[in-house]
LOLUMBA-539633 format. One line per 3 residues: number of its first residue (from 1); for each residue x, y negated, z negated of N, C-alpha, C. Coordinates in steps of 0.001 Angstrom, whole numbers, plus 500000, padded with zeros to 6 digits. Layout:
NUM) X,Y,Z,X,Y,Z,X,Y,Z; ...
//
This chain:
1) 052333,091226,250498,051971,090466,249247,053125,090302,248265; 053408,089299,247825,054216,088839,246775,053628,088306,245429; 054416,088480,244225,053845,087805,242986,053604,089180,242145
4) 053456,088758,240868,052678,089799,240192,051475,090198,239878; 050983,091181,239422,049626,091643,239513,049451,091441,237797; 048545,090600,237517,048293,090303,236053,046922,090890,235644
7) 047239,091425,234829,046005,091898,233539,045416,090994,232781; 044057,090539,232913,043296,089538,232104,042470,090259,231210; 042806,090544,229777,042207,091163,228929,041432,090265,227994
10) 040123,090222,228414,038997,089490,227935,038715,089849,226182; 038997,088874,225380,039163,089267,223959,038448,088073,223185; 037720,087010,223815,037071,085886,223355,035641,085953,222833
13) 034945,087050,222975,033684,087559,222342,033322,086920,221005; 031959,087085,220761,031563,086539,219491,031341,087898,218405; 031419,088775,219227,030702,090005,218654,029607,089662,217612
16) 028639,089052,218091,027350,088954,217308,026538,090094,216883; 026239,090852,217741,025291,091920,217674,026175,092865,216486; 027336,092926,216580,028264,093743,215662,028462,093197,214189
19) 028164,091810,214058,028329,090995,212529,029861,090907,212244; 030502,091898,213076,031720,091308,212788,032741,091651,213802; 034015,091520,213926,034968,091332,215174,034972,092886,215530
22) 034246,092814,216647,034516,094726,217005,036031,094924,217353; 036718,094246,217786,037966,094411,218436,038804,095018,217150; 038649,094685,215991,039379,095064,214904,038728,096630,214342
25) 037999,096922,214679,037187,098020,214231,038058,099136,214372; 038248,100079,213289,039265,101139,213788,038887,102382,214831; 039207,102934,215589,039365,103840,216539,040548,104851,216491
28) 040285,105668,215804,041241,106701,215312,042248,105909,214623; 043802,105824,214971,044876,105275,214117,045055,104209,214512; 044114,103497,215584,044401,102036,215823,042940,101190,215872
31) 042876,100295,216666,041640,099276,216951,040935,099500,217905; 039917,098863,218407,038854,099131,219423,040191,098269,220574; 040423,097225,220049,041227,096398,220702,042529,096585,221212
34) 043286,097166,220183,044663,097664,220569,044428,098853,221289; 043491,099675,221603,043264,100767,222394,043423,100068,223726; 042581,099260,223922,042156,098392,225319,043520,098051,225524
37) 044348,097277,224690,045590,096718,225236,046765,097704,225723; 046621,099142,224936,047276,099833,225015,047289,100575,226456; 046130,100605,226677,045798,101069,228182,046356,099826,229099
40) 046193,098760,229062,046517,097750,230011,048238,097955,230032; 048820,098004,228906,050217,097957,228774,051159,099195,229333; 050175,100050,229165,050532,101476,229851,050588,101823,231406
43) 049507,101125,232062,049394,100610,233541,050541,100156,234094; 050665,100044,235610,051369,099549,236179,051408,097912,236489; 050249,097446,235590,050348,095749,235628,051724,095618,235174
46) 051916,094352,235830,053213,093659,235889,052970,092880,234586; 052137,092229,233972,052002,091295,232669,050552,091539,232342; 050164,091377,231160,048980,091381,230573,048480,089934,229903
49) 047620,089349,230015,047263,088064,229258,045902,088266,228475; 046048,088119,227122,045048,088186,226330,044206,087051,226144; 042999,086767,226513,042296,085762,226406,041624,085668,224899
52) 041470,084658,224501,041092,084850,223190,040751,083346,222649; 039600,083208,221519,039114,081901,221342,040593,081187,220435; 040448,079825,220532,041247,079183,220174,041761,079152,218952
55) 041065,079403,217767,041011,079677,216580,041238,081111,216031; 041435,082164,217019,041515,083744,217051,043053,083504,216573; 043202,084649,215588,044603,084846,215052,044602,086515,215658
58) 043696,087039,216392,044164,088281,217057,044496,089322,216008; 043985,089615,214846,044326,090361,213654,044184,091841,214169; 043209,092033,215345,043142,093427,216069,044449,093973,216707
61) 045398,093222,216829,046465,093620,217478,047609,094239,216811; 047752,095727,217302,048748,096312,216255,050164,095639,216367; 050723,095734,215205,052112,095049,215146,053105,095559,215812
64) 053159,096842,216513,054092,097449,217413,053891,096675,218587; 052875,096069,218871,052999,095358,220364,053632,094030,220247; 053829,093482,219203,054418,092033,219264,056039,092128,219683
67) 056342,093573,219554,057932,093922,220196,057974,094267,221699; 056953,093932,222149,057034,093962,223621,056782,093081,224510; 057380,092603,225423,057520,091350,226157,056576,091270,227381
70) 055700,092446,227806,054990,091829,229061,053521,091815,228813; 053503,090744,227650,052087,090522,227203,052230,089136,226992; 051035,088419,227036,050944,086597,226194,049521,086620,225842
73) 049400,085324,225270,048212,085191,224799,047853,083706,225412; 046236,083362,225998,046003,082401,226487,044619,082091,225598; 044815,080918,225090,043530,080271,224059,042493,079839,225251
76) 041251,080142,224611,039920,079514,225551,039361,078552,224728; 039376,077114,225064,038843,076256,224230,037399,076290,224023; 036574,077052,224987,035487,076693,225356,034720,078289,225427
79) 035344,079116,224856,034924,080678,224808,033435,080887,224348; 033049,079798,223328,031604,079934,223128,030594,079584,224037; 031171,079319,225154,030258,078825,226087,029955,080188,227240
82) 030643,080994,227132,030553,082564,227821,031865,083088,228574; 031551,084215,228924,032722,084905,229422,033214,084326,230766; 032322,083840,231290,032890,082967,232671,034085,082174,232146
85) 033823,081291,231108,034932,080461,230498,036067,080708,230386; 036236,082122,229580,037347,083148,229268,038229,083229,230477; 037111,083796,231186,037749,084220,232583,038582,083191,233497
88) 037880,081973,233457,038670,080584,234020,039909,080599,233353; 039842,080594,231897,041235,080415,231158,042663,081369,231572; 041756,082729,231662,042650,083878,232185,043221,083664,233139
91) 042313,083308,234232,042922,083063,235668,043829,081759,236215; 043529,080628,234833,044641,079736,235136,045827,080350,234607; 046190,080849,233557,047222,081411,233068,047811,082243,234416
94) 047255,083050,234749,047635,084207,235799,048206,083214,237002; 047345,082199,237322,047920,081076,238459,049254,080876,238244; 049426,080462,236896,050812,079599,236408,051892,080591,236537
97) 051750,081865,236653,052390,082843,236776,052764,083039,237925; 052097,082991,238994,052260,083065,240108,051898,084358,240888; 050602,084875,240128,049995,086258,240440,049529,086358,241752
100) 049738,087258,242245,049025,087748,243660,047517,088339,243588; 047364,088800,242565,045908,089397,241889,045881,089601,240607; 044558,089569,239781,044428,089699,238688,043599,090800,238238
103) 043581,091866,237492,042811,092626,237105,042045,092258,235838; 040636,092329,235692,039959,091615,234865,039569,092980,233752; 039748,092983,232424,039487,094145,231564,038851,093438,230306
106) 037988,094284,229867,037505,093978,228533,038028,094470,227519; 038692,093757,226318,038887,094214,225304,038010,095242,224277; 036674,095155,224467,035905,096034,224041,035715,097404,224850
109) 036491,097685,225843,036275,099158,226609,037524,099680,226131; 037488,100447,225252,038645,101247,224938,039157,102302,225794; 038230,102936,226294,038360,104193,227166,038645,103948,228548
112) 038901,103163,229111,039115,102442,230359,040351,103385,231025; 041308,103171,230362,042549,103904,230499,043519,103478,231301; 044532,103845,231625,045611,103258,232461,045536,103900,233899
115) 044948,105428,233844,045005,105681,235140,043873,105012,236192; 042414,104525,235317,041754,103748,236167,042181,102426,236735; 043167,101945,236122,043500,100508,235881,044475,100668,237062
118) 045509,101742,237003,046126,101895,238196,045562,102543,239448; 044371,103009,239559,043491,103356,240768,043401,102082,241541; 042714,101089,240810,042212,099833,241020,043314,099164,241966
121) 044657,099215,241120,045935,098634,241987,046307,099161,242986; 046419,100367,242765,047069,101177,243855,045723,101053,245568; 044489,100798,245147,043823,100881,246401,044047,099162,246686
124) 044210,098377,245972,044123,096804,246705,045777,096872,247416; 046666,097422,247246,047906,097518,247489,047698,098403,248954; 046839,099440,248858,046818,100291,250005,046267,099690,251209
127) 044945,099006,250414,044071,098551,251479,043687,097095,251940; 044443,096224,250630,044518,094811,250625,043301,094007,250685; 042419,094614,250151,041047,094122,250164,040966,092862,249307
130) 039984,091683,249221,040199,090656,248627,039686,090955,246955; 039006,092107,246779,038910,092196,245356,038570,094198,245440; 039014,094656,244434,038587,096018,244145,037763,096250,242556
133) 036752,096911,242736,035982,097186,241417,035569,098349,241136; 035666,099059,239922,035291,100235,239427,033963,100196,239569; 033127,101356,239831,031210,101420,239750,031062,102492,239314
136) 029947,102407,238491,029349,103411,237746,027848,103156,237715; 027207,104401,238449,025742,104375,238447,025598,103288,239416; 026121,102751,240440,026080,102024,241438,026055,100603,241027
139) 026777,100514,239857,026807,099122,239219,028384,098649,239398; 028927,097462,239631,030379,097572,239646,030695,096987,238053; 031797,097258,237426,032096,097071,236260,033673,097034,236024
142) 034079,096047,234943,035717,096067,234763,036109,097532,234551; 037412,097683,235061,038380,096753,235469,037807,096257,236936; 038273,095323,237151,037851,094781,238566,039339,093838,239210
145) 039986,094071,240108,041017,093318,240399,040451,092346,241744; 040814,091111,241585,040884,090010,242574,041739,089589,243387; 042040,089365,244291,042941,088670,244911,042789,087240,244538
148) 044359,086641,244420,044514,085299,244127,043907,084312,245044; 043256,084838,246449,042677,084274,247012,041035,083813,246732; 040792,084739,245740,039609,084341,245026,039313,083782,243886
151) 040376,083248,243507,040507,082596,242057,039787,081308,242231; 040002,080470,242851,038936,079582,243194,037671,079724,243027; 037018,080558,243956,035527,080928,243777,035262,081528,242506
154) 036000,082418,241793,035631,082923,240366,035524,081833,239408; 036622,080616,239581,036659,079397,238641,035542,078664,238780; 034740,078862,239739,033558,077670,240360,032505,078354,240021
157) 032383,079557,239309,031168,080446,238707,030496,079533,237834; 031021,078702,236863,030161,077980,235593,029844,079224,234723; 029021,079215,234578,028555,080380,233404,028316,081857,233805
160) 028172,081944,235251,027630,083163,235730,028694,084329,235895; 029615,083733,235987,030933,084905,235990,031007,085807,237110; 032082,086856,237057,032360,087557,238227,031176,088459,238591
163) 030517,088973,237657,029568,090014,237374,028839,089791,238446; 028003,088402,238460,027037,087726,239458,027338,088076,240867; 028812,087564,241207,029322,087568,242324,029069,089243,242800
166) 030102,090157,242163,029906,091477,242708,028553,091993,242974; 027465,091157,242531,026156,091842,242751,025462,091341,244030; 026111,090558,244675,025485,089672,245675,026311,090174,246920
169) 025193,090776,247944,025751,091467,249226,026690,090577,249784; 026660,089507,250123,027143,088492,251078,028765,088555,250443; 028899,088683,249117,030019,088971,248697,030720,090322,248615
172) 030071,091126,248260,030299,092586,248058,031066,093062,249282; 030950,092657,250354,031368,093333,251527,032701,092958,251813; 033382,091677,250853,034695,091433,251145,035563,092464,250452
175) 035047,093395,249648,036021,094016,248728,035498,095460,248782; 036164,096422,248034,036047,097704,247738,035449,098085,246465; 034670,099301,246337,034222,099816,245223,035014,100894,244973
178) 035372,101830,243749,035925,102898,243363,034957,103330,242500; 033976,104714,242925,033144,105339,242185,033918,106058,240864; 033135,105630,240079,033679,106562,238609,032566,107247,238366
181) 032619,108801,237961,031584,109530,237856,031470,109540,236412; 032145,109564,235358,031902,109659,234328,031518,108174,233521; 030609,108533,232410,030309,106896,231565,031236,106614,230807
184) 032045,107532,230246,033097,107188,229237,034123,105896,229138; 034635,106002,230399,035284,104557,230489,034585,103359,230309; 033563,103161,230351,032763,101978,230291,031682,102041,228828
187) 032084,102781,227875,031683,102413,226614,032389,101181,225837
//
């Protein structure tokens, strides 16, 4: 295996139910989005790509992160069409960086933590599975690592996204699941 393991932090949602950008909502001394980014940057990921709407200024990112070099931003011009389009934009950026794998993360899950991200990465490196997903209550959930071999399959999902693939038994046997006992990481 060669090439970096890239994190793709999906942050292009519309926050329709919240009525405001939920990533900018306070969480302790930071924001929900910055807490998620901190977890990703504290993990063993080689680089993190934040996927956001083209017009988004990402005001939720704490100024201290702008001093770090192990992350970048990718704009998704058709983010309004759904998460699968944001994922495709992130995968394209990861491919351009020569990624061997990408870990899909959601910017509105600030409690995932670097330990769980590292567990997904370590399992991939030890077992060589096509994907490694965290799972709670028998349901796969981000963080999910996909080998670059699966990037074309993920990009061809249209509006369905990776979640629908992981629920298909014919696809699920290609990878591994890590059972997580606590619900907190997925809030």
